[in-house]
Biopython code that builds the backbone (N, CA, C, O; Angstrom):
import numpy as np
from Bio.PDB.StructureBuilder import StructureBuilder

atoms = [
    (1, "MET", "N", (82.205, 115.889, 106.523)),
    (1, "MET", "CA", (81.843, 116.863, 107.527)),
    (1, "MET", "C", (81.553, 118.185, 106.812)),
    (1, "MET", "O", (82.363, 118.633, 106.000)),
    (2, "PRO", "N", (80.398, 118.821, 107.105)),
    (2, "PRO", "CA", (80.074, 120.098, 106.473)),
    (2, "PRO", "C", (81.090, 121.167, 106.826)),
    (2, "PRO", "O", (81.717, 121.118, 107.885)),
    (3, "ALA", "N", (81.247, 122.131, 105.934)),
    (3, "ALA", "CA", (82.226, 123.192, 106.133)),
    (3, "ALA", "C", (81.883, 124.086, 107.316)),
    (3, "ALA", "O", (82.772, 124.726, 107.876)),
    (4, "SER", "N", (80.608, 124.145, 107.710)),
    (4, "SER", "CA", (80.202, 125.016, 108.808)),
    (4, "SER", "C", (80.511, 124.418, 110.176)),
    (4, "SER", "O", (80.450, 125.128, 111.180)),
    (5, "VAL", "N", (80.841, 123.125, 110.240)),
    (5, "VAL", "CA", (81.141, 122.469, 111.508)),
    (5, "VAL", "C", (82.627, 122.658, 111.818)),
    (5, "VAL", "O", (83.487, 122.382, 110.982)),
    (6, "VAL", "N", (82.910, 123.126, 113.014)),
    (6, "VAL", "CA", (84.289, 123.363, 113.428)),
    (6, "VAL", "C", (84.688, 122.264, 114.405)),
    (6, "VAL", "O", (83.940, 121.954, 115.332)),
    (7, "ARG", "N", (85.851, 121.682, 114.202)),
    (7, "ARG", "CA", (86.329, 120.641, 115.108)),
    (7, "ARG", "C", (86.771, 121.272, 116.411)),
    (7, "ARG", "O", (87.462, 122.291, 116.409)),
    (8, "SER", "N", (86.378, 120.677, 117.520)),
    (8, "SER", "CA", (86.710, 121.249, 118.823)),
    (8, "SER", "C", (88.041, 120.755, 119.363)),
    (8, "SER", "O", (88.674, 121.441, 120.166)),
    (9, "GLU", "N", (88.474, 119.578, 118.937)),
    (9, "GLU", "CA", (89.742, 119.052, 119.452)),
    (9, "GLU", "C", (90.910, 119.643, 118.661)),
    (9, "GLU", "O", (90.785, 119.898, 117.463)),
    (10, "PRO", "N", (92.035, 119.859, 119.324)),
    (10, "PRO", "CA", (93.189, 120.427, 118.623)),
    (10, "PRO", "C", (93.784, 119.423, 117.644)),
    (10, "PRO", "O", (93.722, 118.213, 117.858)),
    (11, "VAL", "N", (94.341, 119.927, 116.607)),
    (11, "VAL", "CA", (95.013, 119.087, 115.626)),
    (11, "VAL", "C", (96.494, 119.091, 115.974)),
    (11, "VAL", "O", (97.126, 120.146, 116.008)),
    (12, "TYR", "N", (97.043, 117.918, 116.232)),
    (12, "TYR", "CA", (98.443, 117.789, 116.626)),
    (12, "TYR", "C", (99.293, 117.592, 115.384)),
    (12, "TYR", "O", (99.062, 116.665, 114.608)),
    (13, "LYS", "N", (100.260, 118.446, 115.199)),
    (13, "LYS", "CA", (101.216, 118.296, 114.107)),
    (13, "LYS", "C", (102.569, 117.978, 114.704)),
    (13, "LYS", "O", (103.116, 118.756, 115.486)),
    (14, "GLU", "N", (103.098, 116.843, 114.334)),
    (14, "GLU", "CA", (104.401, 116.431, 114.862)),
    (14, "GLU", "C", (105.502, 117.210, 114.151)),
    (14, "GLU", "O", (105.496, 117.324, 112.926)),
    (15, "PRO", "N", (106.454, 117.749, 114.927)),
    (15, "PRO", "CA", (107.556, 118.479, 114.281)),
    (15, "PRO", "C", (108.442, 117.530, 113.492)),
    (15, "PRO", "O", (108.518, 116.338, 113.789)),
    (16, "ARG", "N", (109.097, 118.063, 112.507)),
    (16, "ARG", "CA", (110.009, 117.259, 111.695)),
    (16, "ARG", "C", (111.231, 116.909, 112.528)),
    (16, "ARG", "O", (111.995, 117.790, 112.922)),
    (17, "SER", "N", (111.411, 115.646, 112.790)),
    (17, "SER", "CA", (112.509, 115.203, 113.643)),
    (17, "SER", "C", (113.744, 114.888, 112.808)),
    (17, "SER", "O", (113.696, 114.853, 111.578)),
    (18, "GLN", "N", (114.841, 114.661, 113.505)),
    (18, "GLN", "CA", (116.092, 114.294, 112.844)),
    (18, "GLN", "C", (115.934, 112.964, 112.128)),
    (18, "GLN", "O", (116.484, 112.780, 111.042)),
    (19, "VAL", "N", (115.194, 112.036, 112.718)),
    (19, "VAL", "CA", (115.007, 110.730, 112.085)),
    (19, "VAL", "C", (114.270, 110.899, 110.766)),
    (19, "VAL", "O", (114.645, 110.279, 109.770)),
    (20, "GLN", "N", (113.223, 111.731, 110.737)),
    (20, "GLN", "CA", (112.502, 111.962, 109.500)),
    (20, "GLN", "C", (113.415, 112.604, 108.461)),
    (20, "GLN", "O", (113.333, 112.272, 107.279)),
    (21, "PHE", "N", (114.279, 113.513, 108.884)),
    (21, "PHE", "CA", (115.214, 114.157, 107.971)),
    (21, "PHE", "C", (116.174, 113.137, 107.372)),
    (21, "PHE", "O", (116.467, 113.179, 106.178)),
    (22, "VAL", "N", (116.659, 112.225, 108.201)),
    (22, "VAL", "CA", (117.579, 111.199, 107.714)),
    (22, "VAL", "C", (116.872, 110.303, 106.713)),
    (22, "VAL", "O", (117.454, 109.942, 105.690)),
    (23, "PHE", "N", (115.607, 109.931, 106.994)),
    (23, "PHE", "CA", (114.867, 109.102, 106.052)),
    (23, "PHE", "C", (114.665, 109.832, 104.732)),
    (23, "PHE", "O", (114.713, 109.216, 103.667)),
    (24, "ALA", "N", (114.440, 111.138, 104.795)),
    (24, "ALA", "CA", (114.270, 111.915, 103.570)),
    (24, "ALA", "C", (115.546, 111.870, 102.736)),
    (24, "ALA", "O", (115.479, 111.775, 101.510)),
    (25, "GLN", "N", (116.693, 111.935, 103.377)),
    (25, "GLN", "CA", (117.951, 111.848, 102.649)),
    (25, "GLN", "C", (118.149, 110.449, 102.078)),
    (25, "GLN", "O", (118.621, 110.294, 100.952)),
    (26, "ASP", "N", (117.786, 109.428, 102.859)),
    (26, "ASP", "CA", (118.024, 108.055, 102.445)),
    (26, "ASP", "C", (117.096, 107.609, 101.325)),
    (26, "ASP", "O", (117.338, 106.574, 100.703)),
    (27, "ALA", "N", (116.044, 108.366, 101.057)),
    (27, "ALA", "CA", (115.155, 108.008, 99.964)),
    (27, "ALA", "C", (115.914, 108.024, 98.636)),
    (27, "ALA", "O", (115.519, 107.352, 97.683)),
    (28, "ARG", "N", (117.003, 108.792, 98.578)),
    (28, "ARG", "CA", (117.806, 108.838, 97.361)),
    (28, "ARG", "C", (118.727, 107.629, 97.244)),
    (28, "ARG", "O", (119.213, 107.331, 96.153)),
    (29, "HIS", "N", (118.974, 106.932, 98.344)),
    (29, "HIS", "CA", (119.903, 105.812, 98.375)),
    (29, "HIS", "C", (119.197, 104.592, 98.949)),
    (29, "HIS", "O", (119.000, 104.517, 100.162)),
    (30, "PRO", "N", (118.814, 103.641, 98.117)),
    (30, "PRO", "CA", (118.120, 102.460, 98.620)),
    (30, "PRO", "C", (118.961, 101.703, 99.636)),
    (30, "PRO", "O", (120.185, 101.642, 99.518)),
    (31, "ILE", "N", (118.293, 101.120, 100.645)),
    (31, "ILE", "CA", (119.018, 100.429, 101.720)),
    (31, "ILE", "C", (119.700, 99.167, 101.211)),
    (31, "ILE", "O", (120.652, 98.701, 101.837)),
    (32, "ASP", "N", (119.245, 98.596, 100.094)),
    (32, "ASP", "CA", (119.864, 97.367, 99.613)),
    (32, "ASP", "C", (121.075, 97.606, 98.722)),
    (32, "ASP", "O", (121.624, 96.659, 98.160)),
    (33, "THR", "N", (121.497, 98.860, 98.586)),
    (33, "THR", "CA", (122.728, 99.147, 97.868)),
    (33, "THR", "C", (123.887, 98.603, 98.702)),
    (33, "THR", "O", (124.035, 99.007, 99.855)),
    (34, "PRO", "N", (124.702, 97.715, 98.172)),
    (34, "PRO", "CA", (125.711, 97.035, 98.984)),
    (34, "PRO", "C", (126.700, 97.973, 99.677)),
    (34, "PRO", "O", (127.124, 97.677, 100.794)),
    (35, "ARG", "N", (127.078, 99.075, 99.067)),
    (35, "ARG", "CA", (128.112, 99.903, 99.654)),
    (35, "ARG", "C", (127.564, 101.140, 100.335)),
    (35, "ARG", "O", (128.336, 102.020, 100.715)),
    (36, "SER", "N", (126.265, 101.231, 100.498)),
    (36, "SER", "CA", (125.690, 102.404, 101.141)),
    (36, "SER", "C", (125.860, 102.322, 102.658)),
    (36, "SER", "O", (125.881, 101.235, 103.235)),
    (37, "LEU", "N", (125.978, 103.464, 103.279)),
    (37, "LEU", "CA", (126.138, 103.539, 104.725)),
    (37, "LEU", "C", (124.883, 104.142, 105.337)),
    (37, "LEU", "O", (124.221, 104.971, 104.714)),
    (38, "ARG", "N", (124.559, 103.730, 106.551)),
    (38, "ARG", "CA", (123.379, 104.200, 107.274)),
    (38, "ARG", "C", (123.803, 105.125, 108.395)),
    (38, "ARG", "O", (124.777, 104.847, 109.094)),
    (39, "ALA", "N", (123.099, 106.201, 108.570)),
    (39, "ALA", "CA", (123.336, 107.110, 109.687)),
    (39, "ALA", "C", (122.856, 106.442, 110.977)),
    (39, "ALA", "O", (122.076, 105.491, 110.942)),
    (40, "SER", "N", (123.333, 106.951, 112.114)),
    (40, "SER", "CA", (122.988, 106.368, 113.411)),
    (40, "SER", "C", (121.491, 106.322, 113.645)),
    (40, "SER", "O", (120.981, 105.334, 114.173)),
    (41, "ALA", "N", (120.780, 107.369, 113.262)),
    (41, "ALA", "CA", (119.327, 107.394, 113.491)),
    (41, "ALA", "C", (118.639, 106.274, 112.724)),
    (41, "ALA", "O", (117.732, 105.631, 113.252)),
    (42, "ASN", "N", (119.058, 106.034, 111.487)),
    (42, "ASN", "CA", (118.466, 104.943, 110.704)),
    (42, "ASN", "C", (118.852, 103.587, 111.282)),
    (42, "ASN", "O", (118.029, 102.673, 111.313)),
    (43, "ALA", "N", (120.076, 103.449, 111.735)),
    (43, "ALA", "CA", (120.517, 102.189, 112.333)),
    (43, "ALA", "C", (119.705, 101.889, 113.588)),
    (43, "ALA", "O", (119.328, 100.740, 113.820)),
    (44, "ALA", "N", (119.435, 102.900, 114.391)),
    (44, "ALA", "CA", (118.642, 102.716, 115.613)),
    (44, "ALA", "C", (117.228, 102.262, 115.265)),
    (44, "ALA", "O", (116.686, 101.366, 115.913)),
    (45, "VAL", "N", (116.636, 102.866, 114.257)),
    (45, "VAL", "CA", (115.290, 102.470, 113.836)),
    (45, "VAL", "C", (115.312, 101.036, 113.310)),
    (45, "VAL", "O", (114.429, 100.240, 113.631)),
    (46, "TYR", "N", (116.313, 100.711, 112.510)),
    (46, "TYR", "CA", (116.432, 99.363, 111.949)),
    (46, "TYR", "C", (116.542, 98.316, 113.052)),
    (46, "TYR", "O", (115.955, 97.239, 112.943)),
    (47, "LEU", "N", (117.284, 98.620, 114.108)),
    (47, "LEU", "CA", (117.484, 97.678, 115.213)),
    (47, "LEU", "C", (116.385, 97.765, 116.268)),
    (47, "LEU", "O", (116.381, 96.985, 117.220)),
    (48, "SER", "N", (115.464, 98.694, 116.111)),
    (48, "SER", "CA", (114.358, 98.909, 117.066)),
    (48, "SER", "C", (114.875, 99.266, 118.456)),
    (48, "SER", "O", (114.359, 98.785, 119.465)),
    (49, "VAL", "N", (115.890, 100.106, 118.496)),
    (49, "VAL", "CA", (116.422, 100.622, 119.763)),
    (49, "VAL", "C", (116.485, 102.141, 119.655)),
    (49, "VAL", "O", (116.377, 102.702, 118.565)),
    (50, "GLY", "N", (116.658, 102.787, 120.782)),
    (50, "GLY", "CA", (116.784, 104.235, 120.778)),
    (50, "GLY", "C", (118.159, 104.680, 120.299)),
    (50, "GLY", "O", (119.134, 103.933, 120.378)),
    (51, "TYR", "N", (118.215, 105.890, 119.811)),
    (51, "TYR", "CA", (119.482, 106.472, 119.370)),
    (51, "TYR", "C", (120.484, 106.482, 120.516)),
    (51, "TYR", "O", (121.665, 106.201, 120.316)),
    (52, "SER", "N", (120.008, 106.809, 121.726)),
    (52, "SER", "CA", (120.913, 106.861, 122.885)),
    (52, "SER", "C", (121.427, 105.472, 123.252)),
    (52, "SER", "O", (122.546, 105.343, 123.749)),
    (53, "THR", "N", (120.628, 104.431, 123.015)),
    (53, "THR", "CA", (121.091, 103.058, 123.271)),
    (53, "THR", "C", (122.238, 102.713, 122.338)),
    (53, "THR", "O", (123.237, 102.126, 122.755)),
    (54, "LEU", "N", (122.089, 103.075, 121.092)),
    (54, "LEU", "CA", (123.156, 102.822, 120.118)),
    (54, "LEU", "C", (124.423, 103.574, 120.501)),
    (54, "LEU", "O", (125.526, 103.042, 120.382)),
    (55, "LYS", "N", (124.265, 104.804, 120.959)),
    (55, "LYS", "CA", (125.408, 105.609, 121.398)),
    (55, "LYS", "C", (126.089, 104.975, 122.615)),
    (55, "LYS", "O", (127.317, 104.952, 122.705)),
    (56, "LYS", "N", (125.282, 104.463, 123.547)),
    (56, "LYS", "CA", (125.825, 103.797, 124.741)),
    (56, "LYS", "C", (126.590, 102.535, 124.349)),
    (56, "LYS", "O", (127.675, 102.274, 124.868)),
    (57, "TRP", "N", (126.022, 101.755, 123.435)),
    (57, "TRP", "CA", (126.705, 100.552, 122.984)),
    (57, "TRP", "C", (128.055, 100.879, 122.379)),
    (57, "TRP", "O", (129.029, 100.165, 122.614)),
    (58, "ARG", "N", (128.125, 101.960, 121.596)),
    (58, "ARG", "CA", (129.412, 102.356, 120.997)),
    (58, "ARG", "C", (130.426, 102.693, 122.081)),
    (58, "ARG", "O", (131.586, 102.289, 121.993)),
    (59, "SER", "N", (130.000, 103.431, 123.106)),
    (59, "SER", "CA", (130.928, 103.829, 124.168)),
    (59, "SER", "C", (131.389, 102.629, 124.991)),
    (59, "SER", "O", (132.476, 102.655, 125.569)),
    (60, "GLU", "N", (130.573, 101.580, 125.048)),
    (60, "GLU", "CA", (130.920, 100.371, 125.802)),
    (60, "GLU", "C", (131.651, 99.337, 124.955)),
    (60, "GLU", "O", (132.073, 98.300, 125.467)),
    (61, "GLY", "N", (131.802, 99.615, 123.658)),
    (61, "GLY", "CA", (132.510, 98.684, 122.783)),
    (61, "GLY", "C", (131.681, 97.489, 122.354)),
    (61, "GLY", "O", (132.238, 96.470, 121.946)),
    (62, "ARG", "N", (130.369, 97.589, 122.437)),
    (62, "ARG", "CA", (129.506, 96.501, 121.965)),
    (62, "ARG", "C", (128.552, 97.077, 120.926)),
    (62, "ARG", "O", (128.589, 98.275, 120.644)),
    (63, "GLY", "N", (127.715, 96.250, 120.369)),
    (63, "GLY", "CA", (126.833, 96.726, 119.311)),
    (63, "GLY", "C", (127.435, 96.438, 117.955)),
    (63, "GLY", "O", (128.492, 95.814, 117.862)),
    (64, "PRO", "N", (126.770, 96.886, 116.899)),
    (64, "PRO", "CA", (127.270, 96.606, 115.546)),
    (64, "PRO", "C", (128.534, 97.406, 115.224)),
    (64, "PRO", "O", (128.795, 98.450, 115.821)),
    (65, "LYS", "N", (129.305, 96.897, 114.273)),
    (65, "LYS", "CA", (130.482, 97.621, 113.798)),
    (65, "LYS", "C", (130.031, 98.939, 113.190)),
    (65, "LYS", "O", (128.937, 99.034, 112.634)),
    (66, "TYR", "N", (130.881, 99.952, 113.299)),
    (66, "TYR", "CA", (130.547, 101.260, 112.733)),
    (66, "TYR", "C", (131.798, 101.942, 112.222)),
    (66, "TYR", "O", (132.917, 101.527, 112.525)),
    (67, "ALA", "N", (131.599, 102.982, 111.451)),
    (67, "ALA", "CA", (132.700, 103.794, 110.942)),
    (67, "ALA", "C", (132.435, 105.235, 111.343)),
    (67, "ALA", "O", (131.299, 105.707, 111.285)),
    (68, "LYS", "N", (133.478, 105.920, 111.746)),
    (68, "LYS", "CA", (133.360, 107.338, 112.068)),
    (68, "LYS", "C", (134.181, 108.082, 111.030)),
    (68, "LYS", "O", (135.411, 108.103, 111.080)),
    (69, "ILE", "N", (133.481, 108.684, 110.098)),
    (69, "ILE", "CA", (134.128, 109.403, 109.005)),
    (69, "ILE", "C", (133.822, 110.878, 109.204)),
    (69, "ILE", "O", (132.704, 111.327, 108.950)),
    (70, "GLY", "N", (134.812, 111.625, 109.656)),
    (70, "GLY", "CA", (134.560, 113.028, 109.988)),
    (70, "GLY", "C", (133.727, 113.097, 111.249)),
    (70, "GLY", "O", (134.157, 112.614, 112.297)),
    (71, "GLY", "N", (132.556, 113.679, 111.173)),
    (71, "GLY", "CA", (131.676, 113.821, 112.330)),
    (71, "GLY", "C", (130.700, 112.679, 112.529)),
    (71, "GLY", "O", (130.601, 112.143, 113.633)),
    (72, "PRO", "N", (129.966, 112.288, 111.473)),
    (72, "PRO", "CA", (128.898, 111.304, 111.692)),
    (72, "PRO", "C", (129.406, 109.884, 111.883)),
    (72, "PRO", "O", (130.450, 109.498, 111.358)),
    (73, "VAL", "N", (128.642, 109.120, 112.646)),
    (73, "VAL", "CA", (128.883, 107.692, 112.818)),
    (73, "VAL", "C", (128.005, 106.985, 111.804)),
    (73, "VAL", "O", (126.806, 107.249, 111.718)),
    (74, "LEU", "N", (128.607, 106.085, 111.035)),
    (74, "LEU", "CA", (127.895, 105.413, 109.958)),
    (74, "LEU", "C", (127.984, 103.903, 110.110)),
    (74, "LEU", "O", (128.965, 103.372, 110.632)),
    (75, "TYR", "N", (126.941, 103.220, 109.643)),
    (75, "TYR", "CA", (126.856, 101.761, 109.733)),
    (75, "TYR", "C", (126.617, 101.184, 108.347)),
    (75, "TYR", "O", (125.862, 101.744, 107.553)),
    (76, "ARG", "N", (127.271, 100.054, 108.063)),
    (76, "ARG", "CA", (126.984, 99.329, 106.825)),
    (76, "ARG", "C", (125.778, 98.429, 107.078)),
    (76, "ARG", "O", (125.674, 97.834, 108.150)),
    (77, "PRO", "N", (124.874, 98.319, 106.121)),
    (77, "PRO", "CA", (123.723, 97.424, 106.299)),
    (77, "PRO", "C", (124.145, 95.991, 106.599)),
    (77, "PRO", "O", (123.477, 95.305, 107.372)),
    (78, "THR", "N", (125.238, 95.529, 106.002)),
    (78, "THR", "CA", (125.701, 94.160, 106.262)),
    (78, "THR", "C", (126.127, 93.984, 107.710)),
    (78, "THR", "O", (125.926, 92.911, 108.280)),
    (79, "ASP", "N", (126.714, 95.020, 108.325)),
    (79, "ASP", "CA", (127.109, 94.931, 109.731)),
    (79, "ASP", "C", (125.888, 94.946, 110.647)),
    (79, "ASP", "O", (125.881, 94.284, 111.684)),
    (80, "LEU", "N", (124.868, 95.688, 110.271)),
    (80, "LEU", "CA", (123.628, 95.677, 111.057)),
    (80, "LEU", "C", (122.978, 94.301, 110.998)),
    (80, "LEU", "O", (122.507, 93.783, 112.011)),
    (81, "ASP", "N", (122.955, 93.715, 109.803)),
    (81, "ASP", "CA", (122.393, 92.364, 109.653)),
    (81, "ASP", "C", (123.199, 91.342, 110.444)),
    (81, "ASP", "O", (122.627, 90.457, 111.079)),
    (82, "ALA", "N", (124.520, 91.458, 110.410)),
    (82, "ALA", "CA", (125.381, 90.526, 111.146)),
    (82, "ALA", "C", (125.144, 90.660, 112.656)),
    (82, "ALA", "O", (125.158, 89.666, 113.380)),
    (83, "PHE", "N", (124.928, 91.880, 113.118)),
    (83, "PHE", "CA", (124.660, 92.083, 114.535)),
    (83, "PHE", "C", (123.346, 91.426, 114.940)),
    (83, "PHE", "O", (123.257, 90.799, 115.996)),
    (84, "VAL", "N", (122.335, 91.572, 114.102)),
    (84, "VAL", "CA", (121.041, 90.930, 114.376)),
    (84, "VAL", "C", (121.200, 89.413, 114.377)),
    (84, "VAL", "O", (120.661, 88.732, 115.250)),
    (85, "GLU", "N", (121.931, 88.887, 113.410)),
    (85, "GLU", "CA", (122.175, 87.437, 113.347)),
    (85, "GLU", "C", (122.871, 86.934, 114.602)),
    (85, "GLU", "O", (122.569, 85.843, 115.087)),
    (86, "SER", "N", (123.808, 87.730, 115.132)),
    (86, "SER", "CA", (124.548, 87.296, 116.332)),
    (86, "SER", "C", (123.658, 87.258, 117.571)),
    (86, "SER", "O", (124.010, 86.628, 118.567)),
    (87, "LYS", "N", (122.512, 87.925, 117.516)),
    (87, "LYS", "CA", (121.607, 87.980, 118.662)),
    (87, "LYS", "C", (120.460, 86.988, 118.577)),
    (87, "LYS", "O", (119.621, 86.941, 119.477)),
    (88, "LEU", "N", (120.406, 86.185, 117.501)),
    (88, "LEU", "CA", (119.325, 85.216, 117.373)),
    (88, "LEU", "C", (119.439, 84.133, 118.426)),
    (88, "LEU", "O", (120.529, 83.657, 118.743)),
    (89, "VAL", "N", (118.298, 83.757, 118.956)),
    (89, "VAL", "CA", (118.243, 82.716, 119.976)),
    (89, "VAL", "C", (117.480, 81.524, 119.388)),
    (89, "VAL", "O", (116.414, 81.682, 118.792)),
    (90, "ALA", "N", (118.044, 80.344, 119.569)),
    (90, "ALA", "CA", (117.419, 79.142, 119.003)),
    (90, "ALA", "C", (116.253, 78.688, 119.827)),
    (90, "ALA", "O", (115.612, 77.691, 119.493)),
]
sb = StructureBuilder()
sb.init_structure("model")
sb.init_model(0)
sb.init_chain("A")
sb.init_seg("    ")
for serial, (resi, resn, name, xyz) in enumerate(atoms, 1):
    if name == "N":
        sb.init_residue(resn, " ", resi, " ")
    sb.init_atom(name, np.array(xyz, "f"), 0.0, 1.0, " ", f" {name:<3s}", serial, name[0])
structure = sb.get_structure()
């Protein structure tokens, strides 16, 4: 496109979300590290559910196992995998 042509439609820039921030932090820690823990936002993305769904499951006592260390809720990748395995239908 020539430099003299101006685009008429607005350019949408998505704000940096909490999920993107968590992924930026997790880039330093590969998901296949056996002892690494996943934040709730990453666990929700991994399970293809909303963050609020994961929070609701915790309050109802269902969903994957988790650890609450200080403030954040954390998930082990093995527990997320086990939860997915428990939901498989033959």
